[in-house]
C-alpha positions as CSV (number, residue, x, y, z in Angstrom):
1,X,-40.0,2.3,-13.9
2,X,-41.2,3.6,-10.7
3,X,-39.4,7.3,-9.5
4,X,-38.2,5.4,-6.8
5,X,-36.9,2.5,-8.8
6,X,-35.2,4.6,-10.9
7,X,-33.6,6.9,-8.0
8,X,-32.1,3.6,-6.6
9,X,-30.6,2.4,-9.5
10,X,-28.8,5.6,-10.3
11,X,-27.4,5.9,-6.3
12,X,-25.3,2.6,-7.2
13,X,-21.8,3.1,-6.3
14,X,-20.2,1.4,-9.5
15,X,-22.8,2.9,-11.9
16,X,-21.9,5.3,-14.6
17,X,-25.4,7.0,-14.2
18,X,-23.9,8.1,-10.3
19,X,-22.5,11.1,-12.2
20,X,-25.6,12.4,-12.7
21,X,-27.1,12.2,-9.3
22,X,-28.5,15.6,-7.9
23,X,-30.4,16.1,-5.1
24,X,-30.8,19.5,-5.7
25,X,-31.1,20.9,-9.4
26,X,-30.0,24.4,-8.6
27,X,-26.5,25.3,-6.5
28,X,-26.9,27.9,-3.4
29,X,-26.3,31.2,-4.4
30,X,-23.7,30.7,-1.0
31,X,-21.2,27.9,-0.8
32,X,-21.2,27.7,2.8
33,X,-18.7,24.4,2.9
34,X,-15.7,25.9,0.8
35,X,-14.6,27.5,3.9
36,X,-13.7,24.2,5.4
37,X,-11.5,22.7,2.4
38,X,-8.0,22.3,4.0
39,X,-5.3,22.5,1.4
40,X,-2.6,21.5,3.6
41,X,-4.2,18.0,3.5
42,X,-4.8,17.4,-0.4
43,X,-2.2,15.0,-1.7
44,X,-2.8,14.1,-5.4
45,X,0.5,12.0,-5.9
46,X,-0.9,8.8,-4.7
47,X,-2.7,6.0,-6.8
48,X,-6.5,7.0,-7.4
49,X,-8.2,4.1,-5.3
50,X,-11.0,4.3,-2.9
51,X,-9.7,4.2,0.8
52,X,-12.5,1.6,1.4
53,X,-13.3,-0.5,-1.6
54,X,-10.0,0.1,-3.1
55,X,-11.8,0.3,-6.6
56,X,-10.5,2.6,-9.6
57,X,-13.9,3.7,-10.4
58,X,-15.5,6.7,-9.7
59,X,-13.2,8.1,-7.4
60,X,-13.8,11.4,-5.0
61,X,-11.4,12.9,-3.1
62,X,-12.5,14.8,0.3
63,X,-11.3,18.3,0.0
64,X,-11.3,18.5,4.1
65,X,-9.1,15.4,4.9
66,X,-7.9,14.2,1.9
67,X,-8.7,10.7,1.3
68,X,-10.4,9.0,-1.1
69,X,-14.1,7.5,-1.7
70,X,-15.8,5.7,-4.3
71,X,-19.0,7.2,-5.5
72,X,-21.6,10.0,-4.5
73,X,-24.6,8.5,-4.2
74,X,-26.6,7.6,-1.1
75,X,-25.1,4.4,-1.2
76,X,-21.7,5.5,-1.5
77,X,-18.6,5.5,0.7
78,X,-18.3,9.2,0.2
79,X,-21.7,10.0,1.1
80,X,-21.2,8.0,4.4
81,X,-17.9,9.9,4.8
82,X,-20.0,13.0,4.4
83,X,-22.2,12.1,6.9
84,X,-20.3,10.6,9.4
85,X,-17.6,12.9,9.5
86,X,-19.6,15.9,8.7
87,X,-17.1,16.6,5.5
88,X,-19.0,17.9,2.5
89,X,-17.0,19.2,-0.6
90,X,-16.0,16.6,-2.6
91,X,-13.8,16.5,-6.1
92,X,-14.2,14.2,-8.8
93,X,-10.2,12.9,-9.7
94,X,-11.2,11.9,-13.5
95,X,-13.6,14.7,-14.1
96,X,-12.4,17.7,-11.7
97,X,-15.7,18.5,-10.8
98,X,-16.5,19.6,-7.7
99,X,-19.7,18.4,-5.4
100,X,-21.1,19.6,-2.0
101,X,-22.3,16.0,-0.2
102,X,-24.7,15.0,1.1
103,X,-26.6,17.3,-0.7
104,X,-25.3,16.2,-3.9
105,X,-24.9,19.5,-6.2
106,X,-22.0,20.8,-8.0
107,X,-20.0,23.5,-7.2
108,X,-18.5,26.0,-9.8
109,X,-16.5,28.6,-7.8
110,X,-13.1,30.3,-9.3
111,X,-11.5,29.5,-5.7
112,X,-11.3,26.0,-6.7
113,X,-9.5,26.4,-9.8
114,X,-5.7,26.0,-7.8
115,X,-6.6,22.5,-6.6
116,X,-7.9,21.4,-10.1
117,X,-4.3,22.8,-11.3
118,X,-3.0,20.9,-8.8
119,X,-4.7,17.8,-9.5
120,X,-4.1,17.9,-13.3
121,X,-1.4,20.4,-13.7
122,X,-1.2,21.5,-17.7
123,X,1.3,23.8,-19.3
124,X,0.9,25.7,-22.6
125,X,3.3,25.3,-25.3
126,X,4.6,28.7,-24.8
127,X,5.5,27.8,-21.3
128,X,7.3,24.7,-22.0
129,X,9.5,26.8,-24.3
130,X,10.5,29.1,-21.7
131,X,11.4,26.0,-19.2
132,X,15.1,25.9,-20.1
133,X,15.6,29.7,-20.6
134,X,14.8,30.9,-16.9
135,X,14.6,29.4,-13.6
136,X,12.0,30.4,-11.8
137,X,11.5,30.0,-8.0
138,X,7.8,29.5,-6.7
139,X,6.7,28.7,-3.2
140,X,4.3,26.4,-1.8
141,X,1.8,26.7,1.0
142,X,4.2,26.8,3.5
143,X,5.7,29.9,1.7
144,X,9.1,27.9,0.9
145,X,11.1,28.0,-2.3
146,X,11.2,25.4,-4.7
147,X,12.2,25.2,-8.4
148,X,9.7,23.5,-10.7
149,X,11.4,20.7,-12.5
150,X,13.9,20.3,-9.7
151,X,12.0,19.1,-6.8
152,X,12.6,15.9,-4.9
153,X,11.2,12.7,-5.4
154,X,10.1,10.6,-2.2
155,X,11.8,7.3,-1.9
156,X,8.7,5.3,-0.6
157,X,10.4,2.1,0.4
158,X,13.8,1.3,-1.9
159,X,12.9,2.9,-4.9
160,X,16.0,5.8,-5.4
161,X,16.9,3.7,-8.7
162,X,13.5,4.6,-10.1
163,X,13.7,8.2,-8.9
164,X,17.6,8.8,-10.3
165,X,16.2,7.6,-13.4
166,X,13.0,9.4,-13.8
167,X,15.1,13.0,-12.8
168,X,17.4,12.6,-15.4
169,X,14.2,11.8,-18.2
170,X,12.2,14.7,-17.1
171,X,15.2,17.1,-17.9
172,X,15.7,15.6,-21.5
173,X,13.8,18.3,-23.5
174,X,12.1,16.2,-26.3
175,X,11.1,13.9,-23.6
176,X,9.7,16.4,-20.8
177,X,8.0,18.5,-24.0
178,X,6.4,15.4,-25.7
179,X,4.9,14.2,-22.1
180,X,3.9,17.5,-20.6
181,X,1.8,18.6,-24.1
182,X,0.4,15.2,-25.2
183,X,-3.1,14.4,-23.7
184,X,-3.0,10.5,-23.3
185,X,-5.7,10.3,-21.5
186,X,-7.7,10.6,-24.9
187,X,-5.7,9.1,-26.8
188,X,-5.8,5.4,-25.3
189,X,-2.3,5.0,-24.3
190,X,-0.9,2.7,-21.7
191,X,-1.2,3.7,-18.0
192,X,2.0,3.6,-17.8
193,X,2.4,6.2,-20.2
194,X,-0.3,8.2,-19.0
195,X,0.7,7.8,-15.3
196,X,4.3,9.3,-16.5
197,X,3.2,11.9,-18.4
198,X,1.2,13.0,-15.3
199,X,4.2,12.6,-12.7
200,X,6.4,15.0,-15.9
201,X,3.7,17.7,-15.0
202,X,3.6,17.5,-11.7
203,X,7.4,17.8,-11.3
204,X,7.6,21.1,-13.3
205,X,4.3,22.6,-11.8
206,X,5.1,26.1,-10.9
207,X,1.7,26.3,-8.8
208,X,2.1,23.0,-6.6
209,X,0.9,22.9,-3.2
210,X,4.0,21.2,-1.9
211,X,7.8,21.3,-3.2
212,X,8.1,17.6,-3.8
213,X,6.3,14.5,-5.5
214,X,5.5,11.3,-4.7
215,X,6.3,8.9,-7.8
216,X,3.7,6.4,-5.9
217,X,1.3,6.0,-9.0
218,X,3.6,5.8,-11.4
219,X,6.0,3.0,-8.7
220,X,2.5,0.8,-8.7
221,X,2.0,0.8,-12.5
222,X,5.7,0.1,-13.0
223,X,5.0,-3.2,-11.0
224,X,2.1,-4.4,-12.9
225,X,3.4,-3.5,-15.7
226,X,7.0,-5.2,-15.4
227,X,5.0,-8.4,-13.6
228,X,6.7,-7.5,-10.1
229,X,10.5,-7.6,-12.0
230,X,10.7,-3.7,-10.2
231,X,9.3,-3.0,-7.0
232,X,9.4,0.1,-4.8
233,X,10.2,-2.3,-1.6
234,X,13.5,-4.1,-3.4
235,X,16.1,-1.8,-5.1
236,X,16.9,-3.0,-8.3
237,X,19.9,-2.2,-10.8
238,X,19.0,1.7,-12.4
239,X,20.0,0.2,-15.7
240,X,18.3,-2.5,-16.1
241,X,15.3,-0.2,-15.1
242,X,16.2,2.3,-17.8
243,X,16.5,-0.4,-20.1
244,X,13.1,-1.7,-19.6
245,X,11.6,1.2,-19.0
246,X,12.8,3.2,-22.2
247,X,11.7,-0.1,-24.4
248,X,8.3,-0.4,-22.6
249,X,7.3,3.0,-23.5
250,X,8.7,2.9,-27.0
251,X,6.4,0.0,-27.3
252,X,3.1,1.6,-25.4
253,X,3.6,4.8,-27.7
254,X,3.0,2.6,-30.9
255,X,6.8,2.3,-31.3
256,X,7.9,-0.4,-33.8
257,X,11.2,-1.6,-35.2
258,X,11.3,1.1,-37.8
259,X,13.8,4.1,-37.5
260,X,11.7,7.0,-35.5
261,X,8.5,5.4,-34.8
262,X,8.4,7.0,-31.4
263,X,10.1,9.7,-29.5
264,X,11.5,7.2,-27.8
265,X,13.6,6.2,-30.7
266,X,14.0,9.5,-32.2
267,X,15.7,11.0,-29.0
268,X,17.8,7.9,-28.1
269,X,18.3,5.3,-30.8
270,X,21.5,5.0,-32.7
271,X,23.2,2.4,-34.6
272,X,26.3,0.0,-33.9
273,X,28.1,-1.7,-36.5
274,X,29.5,-5.4,-35.0
275,X,32.5,-7.4,-36.7
276,X,32.7,-10.9,-35.7
277,X,34.8,-13.8,-36.1
278,X,35.2,-17.2,-34.6
279,X,38.7,-17.6,-32.5
280,X,40.6,-20.6,-34.2
281,X,42.2,-23.2,-31.7
282,X,45.4,-21.1,-32.1
283,X,44.5,-18.3,-30.9
284,X,42.1,-19.9,-27.8
285,X,45.6,-20.8,-26.4
286,X,46.3,-18.5,-23.1
287,X,49.7,-16.8,-24.3
288,X,47.5,-15.7,-27.5
289,X,44.8,-14.2,-25.3
290,X,46.2,-10.3,-25.6
291,X,47.6,-10.7,-29.1
292,X,44.0,-11.0,-30.6
293,X,43.9,-9.4,-34.1
294,X,41.3,-10.0,-37.2
295,X,42.1,-12.7,-40.2
296,X,41.1,-10.9,-42.8
297,X,41.4,-14.2,-44.9
298,X,38.6,-15.9,-43.0
299,X,35.3,-15.1,-42.9
300,X,34.0,-11.9,-41.2
301,X,30.5,-11.5,-40.3
302,X,29.0,-8.1,-40.3
303,X,25.4,-6.8,-38.5
304,X,24.4,-3.2,-37.8
305,X,22.4,-3.4,-34.6
306,X,20.0,-0.7,-33.4
307,X,21.0,0.9,-29.6
308,X,19.6,3.1,-26.7
309,X,22.6,3.3,-24.6
310,X,26.5,2.4,-25.2
311,X,28.2,-0.3,-22.9
312,X,31.4,1.0,-21.7
313,X,33.8,-1.9,-19.9
314,X,35.9,-0.5,-17.1
315,X,39.5,-2.1,-17.0
316,X,39.4,-4.7,-13.9
317,X,40.6,-3.2,-10.8
318,X,43.7,-4.7,-9.2
319,X,43.5,-7.4,-7.4
320,X,46.4,-7.1,-4.8
321,X,47.5,-4.0,-3.7
322,X,50.1,-3.1,-1.3
323,X,50.2,-1.0,1.7
324,X,51.3,2.3,0.0
325,X,48.5,1.4,-3.0
326,X,45.4,0.4,-0.7
327,X,43.8,3.7,-0.2
328,X,44.4,4.6,-3.7
329,X,41.4,4.4,-6.0
330,X,42.1,3.5,-10.0
331,X,41.4,6.1,-12.6
332,X,40.7,6.0,-16.0
333,X,39.7,8.3,-18.4
334,X,36.5,8.1,-20.5
335,X,38.1,8.4,-23.9
336,X,40.0,5.3,-22.8
337,X,36.8,3.3,-22.3
338,X,34.7,4.8,-25.4
339,X,37.9,3.2,-27.6
340,X,35.8,0.2,-27.6
341,X,34.0,2.0,-30.5
342,X,36.7,2.8,-32.8
343,X,36.3,-0.2,-35.1
344,X,39.9,-1.3,-34.4
345,X,39.7,-2.5,-30.8
346,X,39.3,-6.3,-31.0
347,X,37.7,-7.8,-28.0
348,X,36.6,-11.5,-27.2
349,X,33.1,-12.4,-26.1
350,X,31.2,-15.7,-26.6
351,X,34.1,-17.7,-28.5
352,X,34.3,-14.6,-30.9
353,X,36.7,-11.8,-31.5
354,X,34.6,-8.7,-32.2
355,X,35.2,-5.1,-33.6
356,X,32.4,-2.1,-32.6
357,X,32.0,0.9,-34.8
358,X,29.2,3.6,-34.7
359,X,27.6,4.1,-37.8
360,X,24.8,6.5,-36.4
361,X,24.6,8.6,-33.6
362,X,21.7,9.9,-31.4
363,X,20.8,13.3,-30.7
364,X,20.9,12.4,-26.7
365,X,23.4,9.9,-26.2
366,X,23.3,7.8,-23.2
367,X,26.8,5.7,-21.7
368,X,26.3,2.9,-19.4
369,X,29.6,2.7,-17.3
370,X,29.8,-1.0,-16.6
371,X,30.5,-1.7,-12.6
372,X,28.7,-4.5,-11.5
373,X,29.2,-8.0,-12.3
374,X,28.4,-11.6,-10.4
375,X,30.0,-14.7,-9.9
376,X,29.0,-17.9,-8.3
377,X,29.7,-16.6,-5.1
378,X,28.9,-12.6,-4.6
379,X,28.1,-9.6,-6.2
380,X,31.3,-7.3,-7.3
381,X,31.7,-3.5,-7.7
382,X,34.4,-2.0,-9.5
383,X,35.4,1.2,-7.8
384,X,37.6,2.8,-11.0
385,X,36.8,6.4,-11.0
386,X,36.0,7.6,-14.4
387,X,37.6,11.5,-15.4
388,X,35.5,12.7,-18.0
389,X,34.7,16.1,-19.5
390,X,31.3,17.9,-18.9
391,X,31.7,19.6,-22.2
392,X,32.4,19.1,-25.9
393,X,33.4,15.6,-26.1
394,X,34.2,14.6,-29.9
395,X,32.7,11.1,-30.9
396,X,33.7,11.6,-34.6
397,X,36.6,9.1,-33.8
398,X,34.2,6.5,-32.6
399,X,31.5,7.2,-35.6
400,X,30.9,6.8,-39.4
401,X,27.8,8.7,-39.6
402,X,27.0,10.4,-42.5
403,X,24.2,12.5,-40.9
404,X,26.4,13.4,-38.0
405,X,26.6,16.9,-39.6
406,X,22.9,17.6,-38.9
407,X,23.2,16.8,-35.2
408,X,27.2,17.3,-34.5
409,X,29.4,14.9,-33.3
410,X,30.2,17.2,-29.9
411,X,28.5,16.0,-26.5
412,X,28.0,17.9,-23.5
413,X,26.9,16.1,-20.3
414,X,23.2,16.8,-18.9
415,X,22.6,14.2,-16.4
416,X,24.9,11.7,-14.4
417,X,24.1,9.1,-12.3
418,X,26.3,7.4,-9.7
419,X,26.3,4.7,-7.5
420,X,27.5,4.7,-3.7
421,X,28.1,1.7,-1.6
422,X,28.1,-2.0,-1.6
423,X,27.1,-3.7,-4.7
424,X,24.2,-5.5,-3.2
425,X,20.4,-4.8,-3.6
426,X,20.3,-2.0,-0.7
427,X,23.1,-1.7,0.2
428,X,24.1,0.9,-1.9
429,X,22.3,4.5,-3.3
430,X,22.0,6.0,-6.4
431,X,21.6,9.7,-6.9
432,X,21.7,12.3,-10.3
433,X,23.3,15.3,-10.8
434,X,21.4,17.5,-13.3
435,X,22.0,20.7,-15.3
436,X,19.8,23.4,-15.9
437,X,20.3,24.2,-19.6
438,X,19.3,28.0,-19.0
439,X,21.3,29.1,-15.9
440,X,24.6,26.4,-16.3
441,X,23.5,25.5,-12.6
442,X,24.1,22.0,-11.4
443,X,22.1,20.3,-9.2
444,X,22.4,17.1,-7.2
445,X,19.0,15.3,-6.3
446,X,19.3,12.2,-4.2
447,X,15.5,11.3,-3.2
448,X,14.5,14.3,-1.6
449,X,17.4,16.1,-1.0
450,X,18.1,18.9,-3.9
451,X,21.3,21.1,-3.6
452,X,23.7,23.0,-5.6
453,X,26.8,21.9,-6.6
454,X,29.7,23.1,-8.3
455,X,30.7,21.0,-11.6
456,X,34.3,19.6,-10.0
457,X,32.2,17.8,-7.7
458,X,30.5,15.7,-10.2
459,X,33.9,13.9,-10.8
460,X,34.0,12.6,-7.5
461,X,31.1,10.6,-7.6
462,X,31.5,6.7,-9.4
463,X,29.6,7.5,-12.4
464,X,26.8,4.8,-13.6
465,X,24.9,6.4,-16.2
466,X,25.4,9.2,-18.5
467,X,23.5,11.6,-20.3
468,X,24.4,13.8,-23.0
469,X,23.3,15.7,-26.0
470,X,25.0,16.8,-29.3
471,X,25.7,20.5,-30.4
472,X,27.0,21.6,-33.8
473,X,30.6,21.7,-33.8
474,X,30.9,25.7,-33.6
475,X,31.7,26.8,-30.0
476,X,32.3,30.0,-29.1
477,X,34.1,31.2,-25.8
478,X,33.7,27.4,-24.9
479,X,30.1,27.4,-25.2
480,X,27.8,25.8,-27.9
481,X,26.3,27.4,-30.3
């Protein structure tokens, strides 16, 4: 092959050999262009696609203006950008190698390490173990304080429901630690797993250039993986997204129907026993509707079903109120709606009488308080306030779990997702209250707004999803041991 023909093939934008282009074989002793790098313009949260060709293959970021371009050969978009805009320093978003264009030589300089770390933050096992012990303040490029892990997420359009769920998941220690420490790029995992892991590391990055993170890259993959069911431009129900997201992560991590087959199952999966009996014609009469009970002489069907979260039914809100009561918001204790799982209360569903009882408790228990329902005309929201203890709720009365001694039956609140506003999509908003385990400080996060709150303020919100974690049944001075 003629030398000229070989150089032309190497310079092809999509060629993997493009990575080997080197107009100069040796790097100059002084890199004159490094002082043109503008860290304030760098934002690695966006999807890694070329801004011209929209290709995700062999993409570089210009370290002067922050834009993404494909390739670095003489026919590439990055090459033309370096000539037309006089921008010369580029980083490969996959390999983290830095090159000067149009010359084409690689730059190896310690001053670039902070940029490489922001692009791909990594934490050691020892650093991860310290995340829950202390709350260390970091500073961004503008010298503004931020708390790693307690950073805001951009609301691109209507993705507040995703932001709230992600904030809850990244504060669950087994989930957080697993996605921080695993190298998914070398494991051949799905893009959903890889991008969620990258987002978790960015949210816990102590050396970030800015004190917030954009979930744009993850949102794009959520839209693709869900076949447009969940979009960043249309608000969806947070529990629908949480259910889909956990099940999809479980599948993409190689999970099966077997117990403990993925980190999702090991963290959240419990088991509930359901006893069912058909309703007889006599029991179906309106005057017997409130007197349902199991007939022990008739067949009772018993099944055991795994769950990732428990659905809790709210009592119906009063339809008619007088003038004195119209401003009173109904309230119910959490233990009252948990009684659904005591194995005694009988409920009617699909012409069946059913009793529920928990047979295996997970380490992390998710409650879904059912506030929304749809009829033939409109969506409705139950505004009932749920009164719940932040600490030490005992699930022993609702479970017959022989393994409960290993994890305990007392659960403390870790995160609380609430909904404010009307039930229709776009008419309300989601926010989350989450606790730092080491300092016991509570934070309220709504998109980019992060603020400290008192624990007493959590009860005022319309709780929708709760995440609780189990401790052994030993408490000293009100604190779990």
